[in-house]
LOKELO-472842 format. One record per residue (C-alpha): residue in one letter; x, y, z; residue number from 1. Coordinates in nm, 3 decimals, m for minus. Layout:
REM residues N
["a" [X Y Z] NUM]
...
END
This chain:
REM residues 418
["m" [8.701 7.125 9.915] 1]
["s" [8.962 7.349 10.082] 2]
["h" [8.865 7.690 10.210] 3]
["r" [8.934 7.936 9.926] 4]
["v" [9.102 8.261 10.029] 5]
["v" [9.131 8.530 9.763] 6]
["i" [9.359 8.825 9.834] 7]
["l" [9.317 9.133 9.616] 8]
["g" [9.638 9.336 9.614] 9]
["g" [10.003 9.234 9.643] 10]
["g" [10.120 9.524 9.859] 11]
["f" [10.230 9.497 10.220] 12]
["g" [9.890 9.395 10.357] 13]
["g" [9.806 9.141 10.089] 14]
["l" [10.151 8.982 10.076] 15]
["y" [10.181 8.947 10.453] 16]
["a" [9.834 8.791 10.467] 17]
["a" [9.931 8.538 10.199] 18]
["k" [10.256 8.446 10.374] 19]
["a" [10.079 8.412 10.711] 20]
["l" [9.853 8.146 10.554] 21]
["r" [10.142 7.934 10.426] 22]
["r" [10.078 7.646 10.668] 23]
["a" [9.699 7.675 10.679] 24]
["p" [9.472 7.414 10.512] 25]
["v" [9.344 7.670 10.263] 26]
["e" [9.384 7.758 9.896] 27]
["v" [9.530 8.108 9.859] 28]
["t" [9.488 8.308 9.538] 29]
["l" [9.666 8.644 9.523] 30]
["v" [9.531 8.874 9.253] 31]
["d" [9.708 9.192 9.142] 32]
["r" [9.714 9.409 8.831] 33]
["r" [10.095 9.410 8.860] 34]
["n" [10.314 9.103 8.875] 35]
["f" [10.540 9.242 9.147] 36]
["h" [10.548 9.354 9.507] 37]
["l" [10.675 9.712 9.537] 38]
["f" [10.865 9.838 9.842] 39]
["q" [10.708 10.183 9.837] 40]
["p" [10.914 10.343 10.120] 41]
["l" [11.216 10.344 9.886] 42]
["l" [11.037 10.482 9.579] 43]
["y" [11.189 10.824 9.641] 44]
["q" [11.535 10.669 9.596] 45]
["v" [11.432 10.551 9.249] 46]
["a" [11.300 10.902 9.181] 47]
["t" [11.635 11.054 9.278] 48]
["g" [11.862 10.803 9.104] 49]
["s" [11.995 10.614 9.405] 50]
["l" [11.829 10.285 9.314] 51]
["s" [11.683 10.122 9.005] 52]
["p" [11.319 10.001 8.998] 53]
["g" [11.417 9.633 8.999] 54]
["e" [11.601 9.678 9.327] 55]
["i" [11.290 9.770 9.524] 56]
["a" [11.043 9.538 9.349] 57]
["e" [11.019 9.160 9.343] 58]
["p" [10.795 8.937 9.127] 59]
["l" [10.508 8.802 9.334] 60]
["r" [10.554 8.456 9.188] 61]
["a" [10.914 8.455 9.307] 62]
["v" [10.815 8.565 9.658] 63]
["l" [10.551 8.289 9.687] 64]
["r" [10.741 8.028 9.484] 65]
["n" [10.785 7.789 9.776] 66]
["q" [10.437 7.837 9.922] 67]
["k" [10.254 7.536 9.778] 68]
["n" [9.906 7.647 9.883] 69]
["a" [9.936 7.983 9.704] 70]
["r" [9.900 8.088 9.343] 71]
["v" [9.929 8.428 9.178] 72]
["l" [9.694 8.567 8.914] 73]
["l" [9.766 8.874 8.705] 74]
["g" [9.433 9.051 8.669] 75]
["d" [9.235 9.371 8.712] 76]
["a" [8.942 9.347 8.954] 77]
["v" [8.647 9.546 8.818] 78]
["d" [8.347 9.420 9.017] 79]
["l" [8.226 9.195 9.296] 80]
["d" [7.939 8.949 9.334] 81]
["a" [7.923 8.947 9.713] 82]
["e" [7.612 8.727 9.734] 83]
["n" [7.767 8.445 9.532] 84]
["r" [8.119 8.518 9.657] 85]
["r" [8.288 8.586 9.325] 86]
["l" [8.555 8.844 9.250] 87]
["i" [8.498 8.974 8.896] 88]
["l" [8.805 9.045 8.686] 89]
["a" [8.823 9.225 8.354] 90]
["d" [8.874 8.887 8.186] 91]
["g" [8.714 8.635 8.419] 92]
["e" [8.618 8.566 8.778] 93]
["v" [8.760 8.405 9.092] 94]
["p" [8.535 8.234 9.351] 95]
["y" [8.617 8.271 9.720] 96]
["d" [8.509 8.170 10.067] 97]
["s" [8.706 8.453 10.230] 98]
["l" [8.814 8.771 10.054] 99]
["i" [9.089 9.006 10.173] 100]
["v" [9.083 9.343 9.997] 101]
["a" [9.415 9.527 10.015] 102]
["t" [9.410 9.758 9.714] 103]
["g" [9.599 10.046 9.878] 104]
["a" [9.586 10.413 9.789] 105]
["q" [9.646 10.649 9.500] 106]
["n" [9.766 11.006 9.459] 107]
["y" [9.511 11.271 9.555] 108]
["f" [9.522 11.627 9.423] 109]
["f" [9.243 11.783 9.630] 110]
["g" [8.997 11.816 9.346] 111]
["h" [9.254 11.916 9.083] 112]
["p" [9.333 11.601 8.882] 113]
["e" [9.479 11.819 8.607] 114]
["w" [9.775 11.894 8.835] 115]
["q" [9.895 11.534 8.808] 116]
["k" [10.037 11.583 8.457] 117]
["i" [10.250 11.873 8.582] 118]
["a" [10.330 11.760 8.937] 119]
["p" [10.369 11.380 8.952] 120]
["g" [10.310 11.208 9.282] 121]
["l" [10.504 10.912 9.416] 122]
["k" [10.296 10.595 9.443] 123]
["s" [10.423 10.375 9.159] 124]
["i" [10.731 10.283 8.957] 125]
["e" [10.597 10.497 8.674] 126]
["d" [10.564 10.793 8.911] 127]
["a" [10.922 10.747 9.030] 128]
["t" [11.070 10.728 8.680] 129]
["a" [10.866 11.033 8.574] 130]
["i" [11.005 11.230 8.869] 131]
["r" [11.358 11.111 8.792] 132]
["h" [11.310 11.227 8.433] 133]
["n" [11.182 11.570 8.542] 134]
["i" [11.463 11.629 8.792] 135]
["l" [11.749 11.529 8.565] 136]
["y" [11.601 11.697 8.258] 137]
["a" [11.571 12.025 8.451] 138]
["f" [11.948 12.043 8.497] 139]
["e" [12.005 11.958 8.131] 140]
["a" [11.761 12.228 8.017] 141]
["a" [11.922 12.484 8.249] 142]
["e" [12.265 12.404 8.101] 143]
["r" [12.140 12.508 7.756] 144]
["e" [11.928 12.808 7.865] 145]
["s" [12.074 13.154 7.803] 146]
["d" [11.788 13.355 7.957] 147]
["p" [11.873 13.407 8.330] 148]
["a" [11.506 13.409 8.436] 149]
["l" [11.429 13.082 8.257] 150]
["r" [11.748 12.926 8.383] 151]
["r" [11.647 13.017 8.738] 152]
["a" [11.304 12.859 8.678] 153]
["w" [11.468 12.537 8.556] 154]
["l" [11.686 12.532 8.868] 155]
["t" [11.391 12.586 9.102] 156]
["f" [11.233 12.270 9.242] 157]
["v" [10.907 12.283 9.435] 158]
["i" [10.788 11.991 9.648] 159]
["v" [10.430 12.016 9.770] 160]
["g" [10.380 11.833 10.100] 161]
["a" [10.620 11.813 10.396] 162]
["g" [10.532 11.471 10.531] 163]
["p" [10.790 11.188 10.533] 164]
["t" [10.778 11.146 10.153] 165]
["g" [10.823 11.517 10.085] 166]
["v" [11.102 11.555 10.341] 167]
["e" [11.292 11.250 10.213] 168]
["l" [11.251 11.363 9.853] 169]
["a" [11.368 11.716 9.934] 170]
["g" [11.676 11.591 10.120] 171]
["a" [11.776 11.356 9.838] 172]
["l" [11.724 11.629 9.578] 173]
["a" [11.945 11.864 9.776] 174]
["e" [12.221 11.603 9.783] 175]
["i" [12.193 11.560 9.405] 176]
["a" [12.233 11.934 9.351] 177]
["h" [12.509 11.995 9.605] 178]
["d" [12.712 11.676 9.571] 179]
["t" [12.627 11.435 9.289] 180]
["l" [12.604 11.689 9.003] 181]
["r" [12.827 11.959 9.145] 182]
["h" [13.108 11.915 8.890] 183]
["d" [12.915 11.772 8.596] 184]
["f" [12.809 12.094 8.419] 185]
["r" [12.994 12.385 8.262] 186]
["s" [12.733 12.661 8.223] 187]
["i" [12.541 12.618 8.548] 188]
["h" [12.617 12.556 8.914] 189]
["p" [12.373 12.285 9.036] 190]
["e" [12.449 12.374 9.398] 191]
["e" [12.275 12.710 9.337] 192]
["s" [11.942 12.534 9.281] 193]
["r" [11.645 12.647 9.487] 194]
["i" [11.459 12.361 9.656] 195]
["l" [11.134 12.470 9.818] 196]
["l" [10.927 12.245 10.045] 197]
["l" [10.567 12.368 10.085] 198]
["d" [10.310 12.265 10.343] 199]
["g" [9.999 12.405 10.505] 200]
["t" [10.095 12.300 10.858] 201]
["p" [10.320 12.502 11.093] 202]
["h" [10.609 12.251 11.075] 203]
["v" [10.751 11.983 10.849] 204]
["l" [10.670 11.626 10.958] 205]
["s" [10.364 11.755 11.142] 206]
["a" [10.268 11.404 11.259] 207]
["y" [10.590 11.383 11.460] 208]
["p" [10.652 11.550 11.799] 209]
["q" [10.729 11.920 11.755] 210]
["s" [11.085 11.883 11.884] 211]
["l" [11.164 11.632 11.606] 212]
["s" [10.988 11.846 11.345] 213]
["i" [11.209 12.140 11.439] 214]
["e" [11.523 11.925 11.417] 215]
["a" [11.415 11.794 11.078] 216]
["e" [11.364 12.149 10.955] 217]
["r" [11.712 12.247 11.074] 218]
["s" [11.863 11.950 10.890] 219]
["l" [11.678 12.043 10.571] 220]
["i" [11.798 12.403 10.589] 221]
["k" [12.154 12.282 10.641] 222]
["l" [12.118 12.078 10.321] 223]
["g" [11.996 12.381 10.129] 224]
["v" [11.622 12.314 10.135] 225]
["r" [11.393 12.605 10.213] 226]
["p" [11.075 12.494 10.396] 227]
["r" [10.773 12.721 10.363] 228]
["n" [10.501 12.632 10.612] 229]
["g" [10.152 12.765 10.656] 230]
["v" [10.094 12.806 10.281] 231]
["r" [9.828 12.661 10.052] 232]
["v" [9.876 12.579 9.685] 233]
["t" [9.595 12.724 9.473] 234]
["c" [9.730 12.666 9.122] 235]
["i" [9.995 12.458 8.950] 236]
["d" [10.086 12.512 8.585] 237]
["s" [10.378 12.437 8.357] 238]
["n" [10.556 12.755 8.468] 239]
["g" [10.520 12.735 8.844] 240]
["v" [10.301 12.743 9.152] 241]
["t" [10.059 12.999 9.296] 242]
["l" [10.031 13.010 9.675] 243]
["e" [9.799 13.151 9.934] 244]
["t" [10.016 13.271 10.223] 245]
["p" [9.935 13.450 10.552] 246]
["s" [10.047 13.775 10.387] 247]
["g" [9.859 13.723 10.059] 248]
["q" [9.907 13.555 9.725] 249]
["d" [10.253 13.456 9.606] 250]
["r" [10.392 13.311 9.286] 251]
["i" [10.692 13.079 9.240] 252]
["e" [10.833 13.040 8.892] 253]
["a" [10.947 12.679 8.865] 254]
["k" [10.968 12.427 8.586] 255]
["t" [10.974 12.126 8.820] 256]
["v" [10.694 12.066 9.071] 257]
["l" [10.666 11.738 9.263] 258]
["w" [10.362 11.623 9.461] 259]
["a" [10.384 11.465 9.807] 260]
["a" [10.079 11.625 9.966] 261]
["g" [9.814 11.359 9.981] 262]
["v" [9.670 11.022 9.887] 263]
["s" [9.321 10.879 9.864] 264]
["p" [9.195 10.519 9.895] 265]
["s" [9.170 10.305 9.584] 266]
["d" [8.851 10.313 9.381] 267]
["f" [8.761 9.955 9.478] 268]
["g" [8.601 10.098 9.790] 269]
["k" [8.314 10.218 9.568] 270]
["v" [8.266 9.862 9.443] 271]
["l" [8.247 9.737 9.802] 272]
["a" [7.991 10.007 9.882] 273]
["q" [7.772 9.916 9.585] 274]
["r" [7.803 9.537 9.599] 275]
["a" [7.863 9.457 9.967] 276]
["g" [7.690 9.741 10.150] 277]
["a" [8.012 9.891 10.283] 278]
["t" [8.003 10.239 10.433] 279]
["l" [8.260 10.491 10.309] 280]
["d" [8.385 10.804 10.481] 281]
["k" [8.426 11.135 10.296] 282]
["q" [8.769 11.037 10.164] 283]
["g" [8.649 10.697 10.039] 284]
["h" [8.788 10.473 10.314] 285]
["v" [8.586 10.162 10.395] 286]
["m" [8.454 10.168 10.750] 287]
["v" [8.514 9.822 10.897] 288]
["d" [8.424 9.659 11.227] 289]
["p" [8.686 9.578 11.497] 290]
["q" [8.759 9.248 11.316] 291]
["l" [8.837 9.436 10.989] 292]
["n" [8.522 9.303 10.824] 293]
["i" [8.243 9.470 10.634] 294]
["p" [7.956 9.430 10.885] 295]
["a" [7.710 9.284 10.631] 296]
["h" [7.971 9.043 10.495] 297]
["p" [8.198 8.897 10.765] 298]
["e" [8.376 8.690 10.497] 299]
["i" [8.520 9.011 10.347] 300]
["f" [8.821 9.171 10.515] 301]
["v" [8.941 9.521 10.421] 302]
["i" [9.295 9.613 10.525] 303]
["g" [9.568 9.866 10.462] 304]
["d" [9.518 10.213 10.315] 305]
["l" [9.164 10.133 10.199] 306]
["a" [9.034 10.059 10.550] 307]
["l" [8.928 10.310 10.813] 308]
["v" [9.025 10.164 11.150] 309]
["e" [9.008 10.372 11.466] 310]
["q" [9.212 10.304 11.775] 311]
["n" [9.202 10.516 12.090] 312]
["g" [8.973 10.761 11.910] 313]
["k" [9.210 10.817 11.616] 314]
["a" [9.225 10.668 11.269] 315]
["l" [9.529 10.450 11.210] 316]
["p" [9.778 10.600 10.963] 317]
["g" [9.822 10.464 10.612] 318]
["v" [10.171 10.324 10.664] 319]
["a" [10.327 9.988 10.584] 320]
["p" [10.347 9.853 10.945] 321]
["v" [9.971 9.896 10.986] 322]
["a" [9.901 9.702 10.666] 323]
["m" [10.146 9.427 10.762] 324]
["q" [9.986 9.372 11.101] 325]
["q" [9.637 9.382 10.953] 326]
["g" [9.733 9.124 10.691] 327]
["k" [9.863 8.887 10.958] 328]
["y" [9.554 8.948 11.171] 329]
["a" [9.315 8.869 10.883] 330]
["a" [9.503 8.543 10.824] 331]
["r" [9.469 8.446 11.192] 332]
["r" [9.097 8.522 11.180] 333]
["i" [9.052 8.301 10.876] 334]
["m" [9.238 8.021 11.056] 335]
["n" [9.016 8.077 11.365] 336]
["r" [9.321 8.149 11.579] 337]
["t" [9.186 8.469 11.731] 338]
["s" [8.852 8.627 11.811] 339]
["a" [8.992 8.945 11.965] 340]
["p" [8.952 9.277 11.783] 341]
["f" [9.243 9.402 11.579] 342]
["h" [9.491 9.610 11.776] 343]
["y" [9.780 9.790 11.614] 344]
["f" [10.109 9.783 11.801] 345]
["n" [10.298 10.098 11.708] 346]
["k" [10.669 10.019 11.697] 347]
["g" [10.763 10.379 11.618] 348]
["s" [10.818 10.612 11.323] 349]
["l" [11.132 10.697 11.129] 350]
["a" [11.214 10.950 10.859] 351]
["v" [11.545 11.013 10.687] 352]
["i" [11.640 11.363 10.574] 353]
["g" [11.982 11.318 10.421] 354]
["r" [12.327 11.179 10.482] 355]
["r" [12.363 11.105 10.855] 356]
["a" [12.040 11.293 10.930] 357]
["g" [11.709 11.144 11.041] 358]
["v" [11.444 11.151 11.313] 359]
["a" [11.302 10.865 11.518] 360]
["d" [10.994 10.861 11.738] 361]
["f" [10.939 10.554 11.956] 362]
["g" [10.704 10.725 12.197] 363]
["f" [10.909 10.689 12.513] 364]
["l" [11.229 10.746 12.315] 365]
["r" [11.293 11.021 12.060] 366]
["f" [11.617 11.110 11.890] 367]
["h" [11.760 11.255 11.573] 368]
["g" [12.083 11.268 11.374] 369]
["a" [12.317 10.989 11.263] 370]
["i" [12.172 10.723 11.496] 371]
["a" [11.822 10.772 11.354] 372]
["w" [11.967 10.763 11.003] 373]
["l" [12.149 10.433 11.066] 374]
["l" [11.842 10.280 11.226] 375]
["w" [11.632 10.383 10.924] 376]
["l" [11.884 10.215 10.690] 377]
["f" [11.885 9.891 10.891] 378]
["i" [11.507 9.864 10.926] 379]
["h" [11.440 9.933 10.559] 380]
["l" [11.698 9.675 10.456] 381]
["m" [11.537 9.413 10.680] 382]
["f" [11.188 9.475 10.541] 383]
["l" [11.292 9.431 10.178] 384]
["v" [11.127 9.109 10.070] 385]
["q" [11.416 8.906 9.928] 386]
["f" [11.775 8.863 10.050] 387]
["r" [11.908 8.938 9.702] 388]
["s" [11.740 9.281 9.709] 389]
["r" [11.883 9.356 10.053] 390]
["l" [12.236 9.274 9.940] 391]
["i" [12.215 9.484 9.623] 392]
["v" [12.064 9.783 9.803] 393]
["f" [12.326 9.759 10.079] 394]
["i" [12.607 9.765 9.820] 395]
["r" [12.445 10.056 9.638] 396]
["w" [12.407 10.257 9.957] 397]
["g" [12.766 10.188 10.059] 398]
["f" [12.902 10.299 9.721] 399]
["q" [12.685 10.611 9.726] 400]
["y" [12.800 10.699 10.078] 401]
["l" [13.166 10.676 9.980] 402]
["t" [13.145 10.849 9.640] 403]
["f" [12.828 11.068 9.648] 404]
["d" [12.748 10.908 9.310] 405]
["r" [12.403 10.787 9.209] 406]
["g" [12.421 10.510 8.954] 407]
["a" [12.063 10.527 8.820] 408]
["r" [12.080 10.880 8.676] 409]
["l" [11.934 10.788 8.338] 410]
["i" [11.693 11.017 8.155] 411]
["t" [11.447 10.779 7.993] 412]
["m" [11.103 10.827 7.850] 413]
["k" [10.849 10.890 8.127] 414]
["e" [10.660 10.574 8.044] 415]
["d" [10.979 10.366 8.058] 416]
["k" [10.944 10.095 8.325] 417]
["t" [11.308 9.984 8.336] 418]
END
């Protein structure tokens, strides 16, 4: 009987592990609750109308169509029988010899789950379409509002979190207000919108070198975004946000609040703790050994956002390149092609702020502006899974660059998945 490899999760880590096993004498079963692979770095472009959901997602069966040793199962993993090596689904079970867990992360609201209904995060297609709905509806509501105070609240957009997601979302939102919608309304001036970017750290993009953070902040201000650093959100309701600032409490009246402040590991880490003896940190990450295994069960690999992996005394970030490399490493371990501990090779970090504005950190080389922006475009195009997606996205971006138009500006129901 062939060695049975079960991969839980069709994100970057799980998909790259499956593809790395394409020539191995194993049976690969990829299990996911969704039938598609989602290119999460471009979710904010769905949220701001630049792209449609189908342009950044690809059916898993289509991606693995030509990989004869792989099959895809649509299912929700609810439990684990680690002793008998069975992954328990809501409607069945899947036996395995090796298990790769790559279930990713979810939005985290710092102990306030009630905020999620008011301030959607950005981790799924549903999140992106909900944000798109909220942004576009705000302009429509402002157009009909006769009360100046309420109109101002509708035209005030608050983004909580100034990491890469928050910065990219703020820049795209500013371009919508100042360019895309500038001439579309009669009673309001979209370019007068207030876009506030809140964070508790001293600078935006705090994980980047300070010089790049400062340049990113300058680019945001030039676009019309107002960063507010060193503040802490204490309350979010349907009418706005309450802040704790160095000078005391402050209140922002805003009808649209978007969340980009934090994520937490998936809940499957609790299953691994209960059934496989895994140790979790305070945030819920699974603490793995240098080979990405749960110490008590070397046949179980944990990769991506769910895993806590330290390198040079620091935890690796929850970004796509880490998950990709871990997926490939787990595949090599299963094929007995390496015994060395996992080592992440950092190829650099990129963030785009707006048209011809971005920052790039490659350690020995740091730069900002149009070159960083072009490099970001090229790299993201190359990492899209299918050639068809790359071509469509390239055409969309080119059209948007020439016309400032965003073709996916549809206000649909929040639960709409189209």
